[in-house]
C-alpha positions as CSV (number, residue, x, y, z in Angstrom):
1,M,14.5,-5.1,4.5
2,V,16.7,-6.5,7.7
3,S,15.2,-7.7,10.8
4,A,17.1,-6.0,13.4
5,P,18.6,-8.4,16.3
6,K,16.8,-7.6,19.6
7,A,17.0,-10.2,22.4
8,K,13.7,-8.9,23.8
9,P,10.2,-7.6,21.7
10,A,10.7,-4.5,20.0
11,T,8.8,-1.3,21.5
12,Y,7.5,1.8,19.9
13,Q,11.0,3.3,21.2
14,D,12.6,1.6,18.5
15,V,10.8,3.0,16.1
16,L,11.1,6.2,17.3
17,D,15.0,6.1,17.5
18,A,15.4,4.2,14.2
19,P,17.3,6.3,11.7
20,E,15.0,8.6,9.8
21,H,16.7,7.7,6.3
22,L,14.8,4.5,7.0
23,V,11.0,3.0,7.3
24,A,10.6,1.4,10.8
25,E,8.1,-0.9,11.3
26,I,7.5,-3.8,14.0
27,I,6.0,-7.1,12.8
28,A,5.7,-10.1,15.4
29,G,7.8,-8.6,18.0
30,E,10.9,-7.6,15.7
31,L,11.8,-3.9,14.7
32,R,11.8,-3.8,10.3
33,L,13.8,-1.5,8.9
34,S,13.4,-0.7,5.2
35,P,15.2,1.5,2.8
36,R,12.9,4.5,1.5
37,P,11.8,3.3,-1.6
38,A,13.0,4.6,-5.2
39,G,11.9,6.8,-7.7
40,P,9.6,5.0,-9.6
41,H,8.2,3.6,-6.5
42,T,7.8,7.2,-5.1
43,A,6.0,8.4,-8.3
44,A,3.4,6.0,-8.2
45,A,2.4,6.2,-4.9
46,S,2.4,10.3,-4.9
47,R,0.2,10.0,-8.2
48,L,-2.3,7.6,-7.1
49,G,-2.9,9.9,-4.1
50,F,-3.5,12.8,-6.6
51,V,-5.5,10.6,-8.7
52,L,-7.7,9.6,-5.7
53,G,-7.7,12.8,-3.9
54,P,-9.9,15.0,-5.8
55,P,-12.8,12.5,-6.3
56,F,-12.5,10.5,-3.2
57,Q,-11.0,13.4,-0.5
58,F,-12.9,16.6,-1.9
59,G,-15.8,15.0,-3.6
60,S,-14.5,17.0,-6.9
61,G,-15.6,14.9,-9.7
62,G,-16.6,11.8,-7.5
63,P,-18.7,11.3,-4.4
64,G,-16.1,12.3,-1.7
65,G,-16.6,10.7,1.7
66,W,-12.8,9.3,2.1
67,Q,-9.7,10.0,4.0
68,I,-6.5,9.2,2.2
69,L,-2.9,9.7,3.9
70,D,0.1,8.9,2.6
71,E,2.4,6.7,4.6
72,P,0.7,6.7,7.9
73,E,1.8,4.8,10.5
74,L,-0.8,2.1,11.7
75,H,-0.8,0.9,15.3
76,L,-2.8,-2.6,14.6
77,G,-2.8,-4.4,18.2
78,S,1.0,-5.0,19.0
79,E,2.0,-4.4,15.1
80,I,3.1,-1.4,13.9
81,V,3.1,-1.0,9.6
82,V,3.4,2.0,7.3
83,P,1.7,1.1,3.9
84,D,2.4,3.6,1.2
85,L,-1.3,5.3,1.0
86,A,-4.1,4.5,3.3
87,G,-7.6,5.5,3.1
88,W,-10.1,5.8,6.0
89,R,-14.2,6.4,5.2
90,F,-14.9,9.6,6.6
91,E,-17.7,7.8,9.2
92,R,-14.5,5.9,10.7
93,L,-12.0,8.6,10.5
94,S,-13.8,12.1,10.2
95,V,-10.9,14.1,12.0
96,I,-7.4,14.1,11.9
97,S,-5.9,16.3,15.1
98,E,-2.6,17.4,15.6
99,D,-1.9,15.0,18.1
100,D,-2.3,12.4,15.2
101,T,1.0,11.2,15.1
102,F,-0.3,7.9,14.2
103,F,-3.4,5.9,13.9
104,T,-5.1,3.0,15.8
105,I,-8.2,3.0,13.8
106,P,-7.8,0.1,10.9
107,P,-8.3,1.5,7.4
108,D,-10.7,0.7,5.0
109,W,-8.1,0.5,2.4
110,V,-4.5,0.2,2.0
111,C,-2.6,0.5,-0.6
112,E,1.6,-1.0,-1.0
113,V,3.6,0.0,-3.9
114,L,5.8,-3.0,-4.5
115,S,9.3,-3.0,-4.6
116,P,12.4,-5.6,-5.0
117,S,13.6,-5.2,-1.5
118,T,9.7,-4.9,0.6
119,R,7.6,-7.5,-2.1
120,V,7.6,-10.6,-0.2
121,H,7.8,-8.6,3.1
122,D,4.6,-6.6,2.2
123,R,2.8,-9.6,0.4
124,S,3.6,-12.3,3.3
125,E,3.9,-10.5,6.5
126,K,1.5,-7.6,6.2
127,L,-1.2,-9.1,4.1
128,P,-2.0,-11.2,7.2
129,I,-2.0,-8.2,9.7
130,Y,-4.6,-6.3,7.6
131,A,-6.9,-9.1,7.4
132,T,-6.4,-9.6,11.7
133,A,-6.9,-5.9,11.9
134,G,-10.2,-6.4,9.0
135,V,-9.0,-3.8,6.8
136,G,-11.8,-4.2,3.7
137,H,-9.4,-3.7,0.5
138,V,-5.7,-3.9,-0.4
139,W,-4.3,-2.6,-3.6
140,F,-0.5,-3.7,-4.9
141,V,0.9,-1.6,-7.1
142,D,3.9,-2.8,-9.3
143,A,5.5,0.3,-11.1
144,R,8.2,-1.4,-12.8
145,H,5.7,-4.1,-14.5
146,R,2.7,-1.4,-14.7
147,T,-0.1,-3.6,-12.7
148,L,-2.5,-2.8,-10.0
149,E,-3.8,-6.2,-8.1
150,V,-6.7,-5.5,-6.0
151,M,-8.1,-7.6,-3.1
152,R,-10.8,-7.9,-0.7
153,L,-11.3,-9.1,2.5
154,H,-13.8,-12.1,2.4
155,G,-14.4,-14.2,5.8
156,G,-10.9,-13.7,6.9
157,K,-9.4,-14.5,3.3
158,W,-8.0,-12.5,0.5
159,L,-9.5,-12.6,-2.6
160,I,-7.8,-11.6,-6.0
161,V,-11.1,-9.4,-7.7
162,D,-8.8,-8.0,-10.6
163,V,-5.2,-7.8,-11.9
164,H,-5.3,-4.8,-14.4
165,R,-1.7,-3.9,-16.4
166,G,-0.6,-1.3,-18.6
167,D,-2.2,1.6,-19.7
168,V,-6.0,1.2,-19.3
169,K,-9.0,2.8,-17.6
170,V,-10.1,0.7,-14.5
171,R,-12.7,0.5,-12.1
172,A,-11.1,-0.9,-8.9
173,E,-12.8,-1.6,-5.7
174,P,-13.4,0.6,-3.3
175,F,-13.0,3.3,-5.8
176,D,-15.1,2.1,-8.5
177,A,-17.2,5.0,-8.8
178,I,-15.0,6.3,-11.5
179,D,-12.5,5.4,-14.1
180,I,-8.8,5.3,-12.9
181,D,-6.5,6.1,-15.5
182,L,-3.4,3.8,-14.6
183,A,-1.4,5.3,-17.5
184,A,-1.2,8.5,-15.1
185,L,0.7,6.1,-12.3
186,W,3.5,5.5,-14.6
187,A,4.1,8.4,-17.1
188,N,7.5,9.8,-17.7
189,M,9.1,6.4,-16.4
190,A,11.9,4.2,-17.8
191,P,10.0,1.4,-20.0
192,P,8.9,-2.1,-18.5
193,P,11.5,-4.8,-18.0
194,H,10.9,-7.6,-21.1
195,P,9.1,-10.5,-19.3
196,S,10.4,-13.5,-18.8
197,R,9.7,-16.8,-21.5
198,T,8.5,-19.7,-20.0
199,S,9.5,-23.7,-21.7
200,E,6.6,-23.1,-24.0
201,G,7.4,-19.5,-25.1
202,A,4.4,-18.1,-23.4
203,A,5.4,-14.5,-21.4
204,E,5.3,-14.7,-18.0
205,Y,5.4,-11.5,-15.1
206,I,5.9,-12.0,-11.3
207,L,3.6,-10.4,-9.8
């Protein structure tokens, strides 16, 4: 993650002019350029979309009622961000047209897949933007450590609802109408790293 040096606030033209191999966002007036995600990151995001799509996008084995999109460009006030996945309830975004190159309606749910280069950016900079915009839920998926962190917006603050780890079946807001098998997200990936050890000898993962 780098901040492009600018004497004046970045504009949408800066996003359009960014190299195609980078993800371009504008946060606090600065153009932020991130490398495209690595294989495990991409695989986890894609698989989560496959898992949620049938029951929530199409109503196959679930309630339907959602629009779920990969890497939508969100224009939230003066901020431009690109989450890995985002979802809108149909009553808030029922139709997607050919003219929708970006979205100004805040999503109801956002998922960020964490990577070493974007972890701090996603947590410290993008979470406040999602809160200000009124996004109801944020998920953090860590494919490296096999974790899913579920957060709910309450009174303008983020509450950690659950943290799930490993090959488990979970019910996770706002998609808690069905069981989600997290094993599908990290199938056929390299095994997770060994946990670090605290001075007391207990295992500790950094989420």
